[in-house]
C-alpha positions in Angstrom: -18.0 -44.0 123.7 -15.0 -43.9 121.6 -15.0 -41.8 118.7 -16.7 -43.2 115.3 -15.8 -41.4 111.9 -18.8 -40.6 109.6 -17.1 -42.8 106.9 -17.3 -45.9 109.5 -20.7 -45.2 110.4 -21.8 -45.1 106.8 -20.1 -47.9 105.9 -21.7 -49.9 108.9 -25.2 -48.9 108.3 -25.1 -48.8 104.6 -26.0 -44.9 104.7 -25.9 -42.5 101.9 -24.9 -39.0 103.1 -23.1 -35.7 101.8 -21.7 -35.4 105.4 -18.0 -34.9 105.6 -16.5 -38.1 105.9 -13.8 -37.8 108.5 -16.2 -35.8 110.7 -16.6 -37.9 114.2 -19.4 -38.4 116.7 -18.8 -39.8 120.3 -22.4 -40.0 121.7 -25.6 -41.5 120.1 -29.3 -40.9 121.1 -32.6 -41.4 120.3 -34.4 -39.0 122.2 -34.0 -35.3 121.3 -34.5 -34.0 124.8 -31.6 -35.6 125.8 -29.2 -33.5 123.8 -28.9 -31.1 126.7 -27.4 -33.9 128.8 -24.5 -34.5 126.5 -23.3 -30.9 126.1 -19.8 -30.8 124.5 -20.5 -34.2 123.1 -20.4 -34.9 119.3 -23.9 -36.4 118.9 -25.5 -38.7 116.4 -29.5 -38.5 116.8 -31.4 -41.6 115.4 -34.9 -40.6 114.4 -37.0 -43.5 115.7 -40.6 -44.2 114.6 -42.5 -44.7 118.0 -45.9 -45.7 119.1 -46.8 -42.1 120.1 -44.4 -40.0 118.1 -42.0 -40.0 115.2 -38.6 -39.1 115.9 -38.2 -37.5 112.6 -40.4 -34.7 113.6 -37.8 -33.9 116.2 -34.8 -33.9 113.9 -34.5 -30.1 113.6 -34.9 -29.6 117.4 -32.2 -32.3 118.1 -29.7 -30.4 115.8 -30.3 -27.0 117.3 -29.9 -28.3 120.9 -26.3 -29.6 119.8 -26.5 -32.9 118.0 -24.2 -33.0 115.1 -25.7 -35.4 112.7 -29.0 -37.1 112.4 -30.0 -40.7 110.9 -33.3 -40.5 109.0 -35.3 -43.0 106.7 -37.2 -40.4 104.5 -36.9 -36.7 103.4 -38.0 -34.3 105.9 -40.3 -31.2 105.7 -38.3 -29.1 107.9 -35.4 -27.4 106.3 -32.4 -29.2 107.7 -28.8 -29.0 106.1 -28.5 -32.0 104.1 -25.0 -32.3 105.1 -26.1 -33.2 108.5 -28.4 -36.1 107.5 -27.5 -40.0 107.0 -30.1 -41.6 105.1 -30.8 -45.3 105.8 -33.8 -47.6 104.5 -34.9 -48.4 108.4 -33.7 -46.3 111.6 -34.2 -49.0 114.1 -32.3 -51.7 112.0 -29.4 -49.2 111.3 -29.3 -48.4 115.0 -29.0 -52.2 115.6 -26.4 -52.6 113.4 -24.5 -49.8 114.5 -24.6 -51.3 118.1 -23.5 -54.4 116.5 -20.6 -53.1 114.7 -19.5 -50.9 117.7 -19.3 -53.8 120.0 -17.5 -55.9 117.6 -14.7 -53.2 117.9 -13.7 -54.4 121.4 -12.2 -57.8 122.0 -13.7 -58.4 125.5 -16.0 -61.3 126.9 -19.6 -60.5 126.5 -22.2 -62.1 128.5 -25.8 -62.0 127.8 -28.7 -62.7 129.9 -32.4 -63.1 129.4 -35.5 -64.6 131.5 -39.2 -64.0 132.2 -38.2 -63.1 135.8 -34.8 -62.5 137.6 -32.6 -61.3 134.5 -32.0 -57.9 135.9 -31.0 -59.0 139.6 -29.0 -61.6 138.2 -27.1 -59.1 135.8 -26.4 -56.9 138.7 -25.0 -59.8 140.8 -22.7 -60.8 138.1 -21.4 -57.4 137.4 -21.1 -56.8 141.2 -19.1 -60.3 141.4 -16.8 -59.6 138.3 -16.1 -56.1 139.3 -14.1 -57.5 142.5 -11.4 -58.3 139.6 -12.4 -56.5 136.3 -13.7 -53.1 135.0 -17.3 -54.4 133.8 -19.8 -52.5 131.8 -23.4 -53.5 132.7 -26.7 -52.5 131.0 -28.3 -49.6 132.7 -31.8 -49.1 133.8 -34.3 -50.9 131.4 -32.0 -50.6 128.4 -32.5 -54.1 127.2 -34.7 -53.7 124.0 -34.0 -53.6 120.2 -33.6 -49.6 120.6 -32.3 -49.5 124.4 -29.3 -52.3 124.0 -27.5 -50.4 121.4 -27.7 -47.2 123.4 -26.1 -48.9 126.3 -23.4 -50.7 124.1 -22.4 -47.2 123.0 -21.3 -46.8 126.8 -18.6 -49.3 126.3 -14.9 -47.7 126.0 -11.4 -49.2 126.1 -11.1 -49.2 129.7 -13.8 -52.0 130.2 -12.8 -55.6 130.5 -16.0 -57.6 130.3 -19.7 -56.5 129.1 -22.8 -57.9 130.9 -25.9 -57.2 128.7 -29.5 -58.0 129.7 -31.9 -58.9 126.7 -35.4 -58.4 127.1 -38.4 -59.2 124.4 -42.1 -59.0 123.8 -42.3 -59.9 120.5 -41.2 -63.0 118.8 -37.9 -62.6 116.9 -36.4 -59.8 119.3 -33.9 -62.3 121.3 -32.6 -63.4 118.0 -32.0 -59.9 117.1 -30.3 -58.9 120.2 -28.4 -62.2 120.7 -26.7 -61.4 117.0 -25.9 -58.0 118.0 -24.1 -58.9 121.1 -22.6 -62.3 119.8 -22.3 -63.3 123.5 -19.2 -65.6 125.0 -21.7 -66.8 127.9 -25.5 -66.9 127.4 -27.9 -67.4 130.3 -31.4 -68.0 130.9 -32.8 -67.4 134.6 -36.4 -68.4 134.1 -39.2 -69.4 131.5 -42.7 -68.2 132.8 -46.2 -66.6 131.5 -45.0 -63.0 130.4 -45.9 -60.8 127.6 -48.5 -63.3 126.4 -50.4 -60.7 124.5 -47.7 -61.2 121.9 -45.7 -64.3 122.9 -49.3 -66.4 123.2 -48.3 -69.0 125.8 -45.5 -70.5 127.9 -44.6 -72.4 124.7 -44.2 -69.2 123.0 -42.1 -67.7 125.8 -39.9 -70.7 125.6 -39.3 -70.4 121.9 -38.4 -66.8 122.1 -36.1 -67.0 125.2 -34.3 -69.9 123.9 -33.3 -68.3 120.7 -30.3 -66.7 122.8 -28.7 -70.2 122.8 -30.1 -71.1 119.5 -28.2 -67.9 117.8 -25.0 -68.0 119.9 -22.2 -69.6 118.8 -21.5 -73.6 119.3 -18.6 -72.5 121.7 -20.8 -70.1 123.8 -21.1 -71.1 127.7 -24.7 -71.5 127.9 -26.0 -71.5 131.4 -29.6 -72.1 132.6 -31.6 -72.5 135.5 -32.1 -76.5 135.6 -35.3 -76.4 137.5 -37.1 -75.0 134.3 -39.0 -78.1 132.7 -38.6 -76.6 129.2 -34.9 -76.7 129.4 -34.3 -80.3 130.8 -33.1 -81.6 127.4 -30.2 -79.3 127.4 -28.8 -81.0 130.5 -25.6 -83.0 129.8 -24.9 -81.3 126.3 -21.6 -80.1 125.5 -21.1 -76.2 126.5 -24.5 -76.3 128.3 -24.2 -75.7 132.1 -27.3 -76.1 134.6 -27.9 -75.0 138.2 -30.7 -75.9 140.5 -31.8 -78.0 143.4 -31.8 -81.7 141.7 -28.7 -83.8 141.5 -28.7 -84.1 137.6 -27.5 -80.2 137.7 -23.9 -79.3 137.1 -23.9 -77.0 140.1 -26.5 -78.0 143.0 -27.8 -75.5 145.4 -28.6 -76.9 148.8 -29.3 -75.9 152.7 -30.8 -72.6 151.9 -31.2 -70.9 155.4 -32.7 -67.5 156.2 -30.7 -65.8 158.9 -32.2 -62.3 160.0 -32.0 -60.3 156.8 -29.9 -62.7 154.7 -30.0 -65.9 153.2 -27.2 -68.6 153.2 -26.6 -71.6 151.0 -24.4 -74.1 149.7 -23.2 -74.5 146.0 -21.9 -77.9 145.8 -19.6 -77.9 149.1 -19.1 -74.2 149.2 -21.1 -71.6 151.4 -22.3 -68.4 150.4 -24.4 -65.3 151.6 -26.7 -62.7 149.9 -27.5 -59.7 152.1 -31.3 -59.9 151.1 -34.0 -61.6 152.3 -36.0 -62.3 149.3 -35.8 -66.3 148.9 -35.9 -66.3 145.1 -32.9 -64.0 144.9 -30.6 -67.1 146.0 -31.4 -68.6 142.5 -30.8 -65.1 140.8 -27.3 -65.1 142.5 -26.2 -68.5 141.2 -25.0 -67.4 137.6 -22.8 -65.0 139.2 -21.1 -67.6 141.1 -20.5 -69.8 138.2 -19.3 -66.8 136.2 -17.2 -65.6 138.8 -15.6 -69.0 138.8 -15.3 -69.3 135.3 -13.2 -65.8 135.1 -10.9 -67.4 138.2 -12.4 -65.3 141.0 -11.5 -66.8 144.4 -14.5 -67.7 146.6 -13.7 -64.6 148.7 -14.1 -62.1 145.6 -17.4 -64.1 144.7 -18.7 -63.4 148.3 -17.6 -60.1 148.2 -19.5 -59.2 145.1 -22.7 -61.2 146.4 -22.6 -58.9 149.3 -23.2 -55.8 147.4 -26.9 -55.4 147.3 -28.2 -55.1 143.7 -29.7 -51.6 142.9 -32.8 -52.1 141.0 -35.6 -49.5 141.4 -39.1 -50.7 142.0 -38.0 -54.2 142.3 -38.7 -55.5 145.9 -37.7 -52.1 147.1 -38.3 -51.7 150.7 -39.6 -48.4 152.2 -40.9 -47.6 155.6 -43.4 -45.4 157.6 -41.7 -45.2 160.8 -44.6 -43.4 162.3 -47.2 -46.1 161.6 -44.2 -48.9 161.7 -45.0 -49.8 158.3 -42.8 -51.8 156.2 -43.8 -51.2 152.5 -42.3 -53.4 149.7 -42.6 -51.7 146.4 -42.4 -54.1 143.5 -43.9 -52.2 140.7 -41.6 -52.4 137.9 -43.2 -55.5 136.5 -45.7 -58.2 137.2 -46.4 -61.8 135.8 -47.9 -64.9 137.6 -44.5 -66.3 138.7 -43.1 -63.1 140.0 -46.3 -62.1 141.7 -46.3 -65.6 143.7 -42.7 -65.0 144.6 -43.5 -61.7 146.0 -46.2 -63.2 148.0 -44.5 -65.7 149.3 -41.7 -63.1 150.5 -44.6 -61.3 152.3 -46.0 -64.3 154.0 -42.2 -64.8 155.3 -42.2 -61.6 157.2 -42.9 -61.1 160.9 -45.4 -58.6 160.8 -48.7 -58.8 162.7 -50.5 -57.6 159.8 -50.1 -58.0 156.2 -51.7 -56.3 153.3 -51.5 -56.5 149.7 -52.3 -53.7 147.1 -52.1 -55.6 143.7 -52.6 -54.2 140.3 -52.9 -55.5 137.0 -50.5 -58.1 135.4 -50.2 -56.6 131.7 -49.9 -58.4 128.6 -51.1 -61.9 129.6 -53.2 -62.4 126.5 -56.1 -64.2 126.1 -55.4 -66.1 129.7 -55.2 -62.8 131.6 -58.3 -63.3 133.3 -57.9 -66.9 134.6 -54.1 -65.8 135.8 -55.7 -63.0 137.8 -58.1 -65.2 139.2 -55.5 -67.8 140.3 -53.5 -65.2 142.1 -56.7 -63.8 143.8 -57.6 -67.4 145.1 -53.7 -67.8 146.4 -54.1 -64.4 148.2 -57.7 -65.3 149.8 -55.7 -68.6 151.0 -53.4 -66.3 152.8 -55.7 -64.8 155.5 -54.2 -61.6 155.1 -55.3 -58.4 157.1 -56.4 -56.5 154.0 -56.5 -57.3 150.1 -56.9 -54.3 147.7 -56.9 -54.2 143.9 -56.2 -51.6 141.6 -56.9 -51.5 137.7 -59.3 -53.0 135.3 -57.9 -56.6 135.2 -57.5 -56.6 139.0 -61.0 -56.7 139.6 -60.6 -60.4 138.7 -58.6 -61.0 141.9 -62.1 -60.8 143.3 -61.1 -58.7 146.3 -63.7 -56.8 148.6 -61.7 -53.5 147.9 -61.1 -52.3 144.3 -59.9 -49.0 142.8 -59.8 -48.0 139.2 -56.4 -46.4 139.4 -53.5 -45.5 141.8 -54.9 -41.9 141.8 -58.5 -43.3 142.9 -56.8 -45.3 145.6 -54.8 -42.2 146.8 -57.9 -39.9 146.8 -59.7 -42.1 149.0 -56.7 -42.8 151.3 -56.2 -42.1 154.7 -53.7 -43.5 157.5 -56.3 -44.9 159.4 -57.2 -47.5 156.8 -54.2 -49.7 157.8 -53.2 -50.9 161.2 -49.6 -50.3 162.5 -46.9 -52.9 162.4 -48.0 -53.8 158.7 -46.1 -55.2 156.0 -47.7 -53.8 152.7 -46.7 -55.6 149.5 -47.5 -53.1 146.4 -47.2 -55.0 143.3 -48.4 -54.7 139.5 -47.1 -54.2 135.9 -45.2 -50.9 135.4 -48.0 -49.4 133.4 -50.3 -49.4 136.6 -48.0 -46.6 138.2 -48.4 -48.1 141.7 -44.9 -46.5 142.9 -47.4 -43.5 143.4 -49.0 -45.6 146.1 -45.8 -46.7 147.7 -44.6 -42.8 147.7 -48.0 -42.0 149.4 -47.7 -44.6 152.3 -44.1 -43.9 152.9 -44.8 -40.1 153.7 
């Protein structure tokens, strides 16, 4: 992060303070526990109201651990040097505003990507391709929210030539706010599917929220989208819109997808590409990287070199193994909705293993239709004639599998290696809150 003076910050977020105007910061955090990770930095701590805790309760701790200043939205009970405090009306809005201000200091292309599924893998493909020619900043981890995105933006410095940023949402209005923060030169929608329905209500609500990345981008922004999505068909043929997919009415047509060992080959218009990943749906996740690579003048060779780098995304179709039992373990425990669940099951079916097993947990935030979505997945699994099907969690009972456990811990307490045969492919998938990665770790040991 480049240095910012307190007077710049005060002006950007409309704060009041008695802090020294020419003092500088070069690190922004909202978790007081991370102060020790930034020793030697000039830290600005944002006190955020969370669901479980209030960051204002940790202002004194943050300052004692090395933070230089703190942004707060009310008077504190603890005795804190007032010269170290910046007062604002809303600390979350102030964090977003500062992120927008900071990003505006860099005259570099900004790429923003969202979607119900595939956005993280696509982001990694894009960054890997562009890195063949440019110094790229990419969103890290799950920093794609109203609070997380500004934090990853602050990692940009003058060495970066392009920024690739992921936008996530689970409430109406968040994509609008994130898009306005980034002001992207290129905006991408990878998919529209049933996710976060507890708050976005239905598929139409998901579409309404996701398409705001286009609505609140500039007119000249290049808007790239998956042309297989029915909700987005009306955008085809419009100026500055670019679609990709299987049908002939797309700007970029994907054909002749073929699996060869542990990779996929495919043609984009008349050019052949490979991804060194044997998950079918990652072919479409790689296409935005090809479009953007061409947009920025990369050669076919450079694009292919970028696609050859396996995206590193933890707990998303992560392949592990237990060599003693000859088990292949597919840990897809970061997120789950009906679309990603079907994709993962299709991948399991494509594997050559004699025995196939699923351990499926709850798909969270599906709202009023949660039960029916779980029942539909259960029907699909039963039609697959798998060796074993195991459900984990409260909503998972609606899969109606014979075997059900209340939690990952409950399964582990009852598990023994003899429960599963050798030469098995085991898919473990659920929403992050079910913590099925614990089961993946147990099976791999």
